[in-house]
C-alpha positions, 0 to 999 in steps of 0.5 A: 558284218554278216556274210551273205546267204549265198557265200556260204563257206564250205569247210575243207578237209585238212590234208596231212603232208606225206608222211616220212619213212615209218619208223623200223618195228622192233623186228627190223631192229633186231635183225638189223642189228643181228646182222651187224653183229654177225658181220662183225664177228666173221671180221674179227675172226678173219683178221685173227685168222689172217694174223696167226697164219702169218705170225710163224713166218716172220723174222723174229719167230724163227727160233720158236719156229725152230724149237717147235718143229724140233720137238715135233720131229722127235716125237714123230719119230718115236710116235709109235714106240711110244703110243704101243707101250700104253695098255688098251685097258686105258683107253675108255677111261682116258676118252672119258677123262679127256671129254670130261676135261674138255666139257669142263673147261667149256662150262667154266667159259661159259658160266663166266660169260653168264655170270658176267652178263647178269651181274654186269660184270666187265671183265667176266663177259670180256672174258667169255667173249675172248674165249669164245673168240678163241675157240673158234679161232682154234677150231678152224685152224686146227680142222684146217691143219687136219684136213690138209695134212690128213694123218692116219689115226693110231690103230688103224691097221696099216699104215698109221701115223702116215701123213698124206694118207687120205684121211682128211676127214679125221686127221690125227694131227694136231688133236683138235681136243688138246688145241681147244683145251690150252686155248681156252685154258690160256684166255681164262687164266690171262683174265684171272692171273692167280696161281690156283687159277693157273694150276687148275686150268693148265693142269686140266689142260694138260690132263686133256693132252695126256689122256688123248694119247693113253686113250689111243686116239692121238700120238704124242706128236698130235697132242704137242703140236696142238697144245702149242697151237692152242696156247699161242691162239689164246694167248694172242686173243686174250691179249689183243687190243690191250692198251698195255701189254704185260711187262717183258721183265714178269716176276714168274716163268709162264708169264715171261713165255706168254710175252715172249709170245706176244713180242714174236707174234708182232702183236699191234 
């Protein structure tokens, strides 16, 4: 049946329903991902710092506190006499050696991270990430101690070596180079625990610490305290969140020291 001429149908345009929220652009996704990663990193560093600060005040850590404080006190009492036995002719060469050592450790950690990312090696990637995390922890810690304790550096004239001297912008105690060197060395030797690696990493860290004294920029107590702090921070970050801690019956002395530190830091 044909429709009547006057009843012609007028086609209507199809109206789409309102669109749902438009998908995020790649830029938005990247911004959200970066913000999330940054937030996670800040939270992780904050948790690390809180744990590290609380660790020395636990009952199980008292004997280690006593050893560290006692040794530091002895060194402080003899700081100036030891330092002034160093020939000034050693200063420039020693400073160059310490700087080269810290740059070398940083480059090694960075190289391990880049290699891990390129080759998809989880062990190398984790080593690089933990090295970076531990380094940030150490920098925050030693910078705060320098500002609070405000010890005068060597060869600054009257009052050198004095604490709470107002030198909060460039304090001498503890040594930042020593702290960072031992932090990086302890993280990398945990992931690659063979004797050549231990000798290399700990050897460089020892050289960095020693040359800060022979370079005339730190007292012996400064580098000792920095080394202890760096080794403790690096050991903590390297071992945390691991499913299984190393056996307390380690077959080597270095492993035994690391295990003892872990036990007294009460790592969860």
